[in-house]
N, C-alpha and C positions, 0 to 999 in steps of 0.2 A: 255103809254109814253115810248119812246126809252131809253134804259139804257145808262148811262155814260160809257166811255171806257178808260182804262188805259193800257199803253204799256211801257215796260222796255227794254233797250238795253245796250250793252257794246261794246266799241271799241275793235277790235281784238288784239291790242297791249297792252290792259289793262290800258290805260291812263285815261279813263273816262267812267262813266256810266250816263245814262239819264232815267228819267221817264217823259213821256208825257201823257196828259189826255185831253179828251173832256168831260167837266163836265156840259154841257148845261142842261141835265136832272136833275142833282143834284141841280143846282141853281134855276131852275124853281120850283122844289119841295119846296125849302126853301122859295121862294117868296110866294107860295100859303099858306104855313103854317104860316108865320110870317107877312104877309101883309107889305112887305118892300117898302120903298120909292125908287126912282130911284137910288140915290147915295148909299143908304144902300144895294140895290141889288148888286151893284158893290163891295162894301166893304166886305159884308159877303160872296158873291160869290167868291171873290179872296181868302179869308181866308179858305173857305171850300175846294177850289181847292188845296191850299198849304198843308192843313192838310191831304187831301187824298193822295197826292204824298209822303208826309213825312211818313204817315202810311205804305205805300207800301214798305218802306225800313226796316221795322221791320222783325224779323226772325221767331217768334213763334206765334201760333194761339191765345194764351191767352194775347198777348201784345197789347198795345194801345198807342196812342200819343195824347196829348191835347195841342192845340195851343191857347194861350190867349193873346189878345191885351188889355191892361189896359190903354187906352189913355184918355186924358182929353177933347176930342172932344164931340160934341153933341150926337154921336152914342153910347157913353158909352162903357162898356166892350164888346168885341166880343170874343166868345169862340167857338171853334170847336174841336170835338173829332173824331179820326179815328181809325179803327181797323187795323190789320196787313195786310189786303187785300187792304185797301183804301176806304172801306165803311165808310161814314162820316155823322155826324150830327152837328148842330151848332145853335147858337142864338146870338142876340145882345140885349143889355139892352134897347135901344131905336130904334126899327126897322123902325119907321116912320120918323126919323130925316132926315132933308134935308138942303142943302146949295146951294147957287147959283154956277154956273160954276166957275172954277178957272180962272186965268189970261190967260191960253191957251185955254179957252173955253171948257175944259173937265170937267167931273164929279169930284167934289172936294173930292175924297176919303181921301186924306191926311188930309184935314180939318175936315172931319166928324169923323175920327179916333183920330186925335190929337197926342200929345206927352205923353210919359210915358214909363213904362216897358213892354216888351214882354216876356211872360213866355212859355217855352216848357217843358211839363211834359211827360216823357216816363215811362209808367207802364210796366215793364219787368217781372212781376210776382214775384218780390222779396219783401222783407219786406217794403222797401221804394222806391218810384219812383225816377228816375233820374230827377232833376230839373235844367233847364238852363234858364238864364235870360240875356237879352240884351236890350239896349234902342231902342225905336221906332225911327228910324232915319228920316223917311219921312211920315209914315202913309199910304204909297201906297201899303203896304203889301209885294210885291215882293222884293223891296229893303230891307225891314226889315228882311225878311227871308234870303236873301243873306248875309246880315250883321251878322245875328245870327250865321250862320254856320261858317263864317270866324272868328268871335270874341269869340264865346263860345265853338265851337267844332274844331276850327283850320282846317276846311275842306273847301278848295277853291271851291266855288259854284257859279252858276248863276241861278237865279229863274226868270221866266217870267210868268206873270199872266194877264188875261184879261177877262172882261165881257162887252158885248154889251147889252144894254137895249132898248126894244121897247117903243113906246110912251104910251102904255097901262101898262107900268111898268113890263111886263114880260121879262124874259131873252131871248134874241135872240141867243146869242152864248157865250160860256164860255169855257175856257181851259187854259192850261199852260204847261210849262216844267221845269224840275229841272235837271241841269247838275252838277255833282260833279267830281272833279279830284281825281284820285287815287294816292297812293304813287308812286313816281318815274315816274310820267307822262312824256311822250316824249314831248320835247319842240315844235317840229314841229306840232305834233297833237294838242297841246294846242293852238298854234298860228292859226291853221286852224279853230278850233272851235270858237275862238274869232272873227275871220274875218267873219265866217258864221253868227254868232249871230248878229253882227253889221249890216248885210245886210238884214236879214229876216224881215217879217212883224210882228206886234204884234200877240200874240197867239190867241186872240179873233178874229182877222181879218182872220187868217188862218182857224180857225174853221168855221167862217161865210162863207168863200169861199169854204167850202166843204172838206178841208184837214182833214185827219184822224190823230190820234196820230202817226201812223207809218210814215205818210207823214211829220209831223213836225220833227220827229227824222231824217229822210233823209235830211231835210233842215239843221238841226244843224250839222249833221255829213257828210255833202256833201264833197265828195273827200276823205273820211276816211272809211276804211273797218270796219264794225261793224256787230255784231250778235244780232238779236232780242232774248230776253230771254223769254218773255211771254206777253200775251195780254188777258185781261179779263174784264168783265163788273163789274162796281161798282155802288153804288147807295146811296141815302140819306136813311140811316137806323138808326132808333132809337131803343135802347135796353131797354126802360123803361117797367115796368110791375107792376101789382097790388101787387105782392109779394114783389118786391123791395121797393115800397113805404111803404108797411106794415112794413118791417124791419126797414126802416128809422124812422117811428113813434115809434116803439119799442125802438129804440136807444135813444129817447128823455129822457127816464128814468121815474121813478114812479111819481115824483112831477109834471112834465109837463103833463103826461097822466091824473093825477087826476084833473089838471086844465082844460084840454080839456073836461073831463067828467062832471065837475061842470058847465061848460058853457052851457051844455045841447043841443048842436047843432052838427050835423054830421060834420066830418072833410073832406073838399074837398082839394085834392092836384092836382097840374097841372104841367105837364112836360114842362120844359123850351125849350126842343129841338123839340118836336112834337105837343105840345098843348093838348095832351090827358089828360083827367081828371079822377081821381079815388076818389070815395067817400067812406068813412068809417063811418058806422052807430054807434050809441052809444053802442049797445051790443058788437060790435067788439072792440071798445075802451076799454070797461070794461074787455073784455077777455084779451086784451093786458096788462091791469093793473094787472090782476090776475097773468099773466105769469111773469110780472116784479117783483111781490112780492115773 
């Protein structure tokens, strides 16, 4: 499978930066792992794309960002985690949830997500992560991300996300871009960006038509001098391991471990992000109990 691609650029006058991504491969991988419905492919795919682009804004290798939509729609909570490069993983509580098309005949992503809070957790390697909260304004993901940056971080931004889904429920094309204005942005540059964004096709359409992230950036920054900062491959990457789940079991404490041992059955854990299962046999549980004592 071809890798997803992420590209970043900056206007030469320092007015705005942009991240653009073709995340088709990421959304396809998520669909295979989670058996997503058509609408949930679009919902989780948009969230994965947003998290990947937001992750690429981090500075250090040990940092990560978690994007969580706690809506009251049938899809349940949607959670995505990205590292500092944009490698991302995610899940939805109800991956097979489905709704009829909305009034415009489009996939009802807003309906399947619902209303509620949107949380952004940035783990910057400090004692406590930075936590930002904003309301889900539409459930369409892109509008919610745009609103979050404006209301919680006071950063004027425009987020565009899109996922096209085939009849067999696989992802045909997915991608997006995130534009952020920098302090003391030039008004003429801002006006040109706004006009360009109003005229271009949806991100998923551009990807489906063969445009690369660099091409999308050129459309958004049409008529504006800019410099490409970097371009690299990103993917659907899960960081789970047997050791990590073993530590999680240890953290339950002595009483819970005694209870598990008394039940007399091996303990099976399953990663929500990739579906991989890890089984811990009774002797391992007993060893954990002895260590806890």
